[in-house]
C-alpha positions in Angstrom: 92.6 154.1 129.2 96.7 154.5 130.1 98.7 155.1 128.5 100.4 152.0 128.6 96.8 149.8 127.3 96.6 152.6 124.8 100.1 151.5 123.4 99.3 147.4 123.8 96.3 147.7 122.1 98.2 149.5 119.2 100.8 147.1 119.4 98.6 143.8 119.2 96.9 145.5 116.1 99.9 146.0 114.3 101.7 142.6 115.0 97.9 140.9 113.4 97.8 143.5 111.2 101.7 142.4 110.2 100.7 138.8 110.2 98.0 139.5 107.9 100.1 141.3 105.5 103.0 138.2 105.5 99.2 135.9 104.8 98.3 138.3 101.6 101.8 138.3 100.1 102.4 134.0 100.7 98.9 133.9 98.5 100.2 136.4 96.2 102.8 134.5 95.5 101.1 131.0 95.5 98.7 132.6 93.0 101.9 134.2 90.9 104.3 130.4 91.0 100.9 129.0 89.7 100.0 131.3 86.8 103.8 131.2 85.7 104.1 127.1 86.2 100.9 126.6 83.6 102.1 129.1 80.9 105.3 127.2 80.9 103.6 124.0 80.9 104.6 122.7 84.2 103.2 121.3 87.3 103.9 123.1 90.3 103.7 120.1 93.6 104.4 122.7 96.4 105.2 125.6 98.1 107.5 126.9 100.8 108.4 130.9 102.2 111.8 130.1 103.0 112.6 133.5 104.6 111.1 137.5 104.7 112.6 140.2 106.5 111.8 144.1 106.1 112.8 146.0 104.4 112.8 149.7 102.6 112.9 149.3 98.8 110.9 150.8 96.7 111.1 153.8 98.7 108.5 152.8 101.4 108.0 149.7 104.2 107.5 146.3 103.2 108.9 142.9 103.8 110.9 140.9 101.4 110.4 137.4 100.9 111.6 134.4 99.4 110.0 131.2 98.2 111.6 128.0 97.5 108.8 126.5 95.0 109.0 122.3 93.5 107.7 121.9 90.5 107.4 119.6 87.7 107.6 119.2 83.7 107.2 115.2 83.3 105.1 114.6 86.1 108.1 111.7 87.7 111.3 114.8 87.7 111.0 117.1 91.3 112.7 119.8 90.1 113.2 123.3 92.5 112.9 126.8 91.7 113.2 130.2 94.2 111.0 133.5 94.0 112.0 136.6 95.7 108.6 139.3 96.2 108.8 142.7 98.2 105.7 143.6 99.1 103.2 142.2 96.7 105.8 142.8 94.1 108.0 139.5 91.8 112.1 140.3 91.5 112.8 137.1 90.5 112.3 133.8 90.0 114.9 131.4 89.2 114.6 128.1 88.0 116.8 125.1 86.9 117.4 123.7 82.9 115.0 121.3 83.3 113.6 118.4 81.0 110.5 119.4 78.9 
């Protein structure tokens, strides 16, 4: 095995690991938002990752992701909220004023 082959395999492995890391963050965000909506008696309609970038917050390199989600409070209206995560840590969750 040459050095070039080793570098290619390491790059492929690192890329694959980062792909699965971002998938794990997305799944964690969905489960968090599902619990959040259940706790506040809201219906979660959809979740989408809006932005992901690399950051060095909290003393380690990790992915800083922003998720947009839609929810309903009465089954007829639709509202949009935003959740921000660094790695698996939830930084903030914003929801607009909505009918109860």
